[in-house]
C-alpha positions in Angstrom: 106.0 84.5 90.4 103.0 86.8 91.5 99.5 86.5 89.9 98.8 89.5 87.6 95.4 91.1 87.2 94.9 93.4 83.6 92.9 96.3 85.0 91.2 98.0 82.4 92.1 101.3 83.6 95.4 100.9 85.1 97.0 97.9 83.4 98.6 94.9 84.6 99.1 94.8 88.2 99.7 92.2 90.9 96.9 90.4 92.2 97.8 92.0 95.9 96.1 95.3 95.0 93.0 93.7 94.5 90.1 92.7 97.1 87.7 90.2 95.8 83.9 90.9 96.8 82.0 88.0 96.0 80.1 86.2 93.1 79.4 88.4 89.9 76.6 85.9 88.7 74.2 86.5 91.3 70.8 88.1 90.4 69.1 90.1 93.1 65.5 89.0 94.0 62.8 91.3 93.6 62.2 93.4 96.5 58.6 91.4 97.3 60.5 87.9 96.8 60.0 85.4 99.3 62.0 85.1 102.3 63.6 81.8 101.1 64.7 83.6 98.0 66.5 86.3 99.9 67.9 83.8 102.4 69.4 81.9 99.4 70.7 85.2 97.8 72.3 86.3 100.9 73.8 83.2 102.7 74.2 80.4 100.0 77.1 80.6 98.0 78.5 77.6 95.7 82.0 77.2 95.7 82.6 76.2 91.9 85.7 74.6 90.8 87.3 75.9 87.2 85.8 79.2 85.5 84.1 81.7 87.8 83.1 85.3 87.7 83.5 87.5 90.4 83.5 91.0 91.5 86.7 92.5 92.4 88.0 96.2 93.7 91.2 97.4 92.5 91.5 98.9 96.1 95.6 100.0 95.6 94.9 101.5 92.2 91.7 103.1 90.4 89.4 101.9 93.3 86.9 100.8 90.4 85.2 97.5 90.5 85.9 94.9 88.1 84.3 91.6 87.2 86.9 89.0 86.9 86.6 85.9 85.0 89.1 83.4 86.3 89.6 79.4 87.0 89.4 79.0 90.7 91.8 75.8 90.1 94.6 77.1 88.2 93.8 81.1 89.1 94.4 81.7 85.3 92.5 85.1 84.5 90.5 84.8 81.4 88.7 88.5 81.4 88.6 91.7 83.4 85.6 94.1 82.6 84.8 97.2 84.3 81.7 96.2 86.4 79.8 99.4 85.3 80.0 98.2 81.6 79.1 94.7 82.5 76.0 96.0 84.4 75.0 98.2 81.2 75.5 94.8 79.0 73.5 92.9 81.4 70.4 95.7 81.0 70.6 95.7 77.4 
């Protein structure tokens, strides 16, 4: 059985319609941050096992960016949120 992603705009769709765009928990350093902070932000990535938040894009559908919370071991999807809405929540 194919993995399914519940897009908040298009409904339940097969994962092949999506492209993973990276870690959604990273916080961009301030523009005047040290070179080390920028190096860590750009190049250093964890490879966690378990619950993880990622940016995905629905490339074969609405083309929106989404924040997908899933288990990297079982691929179970816990939640999917529009990335713009998730960003607004962080700014509050």
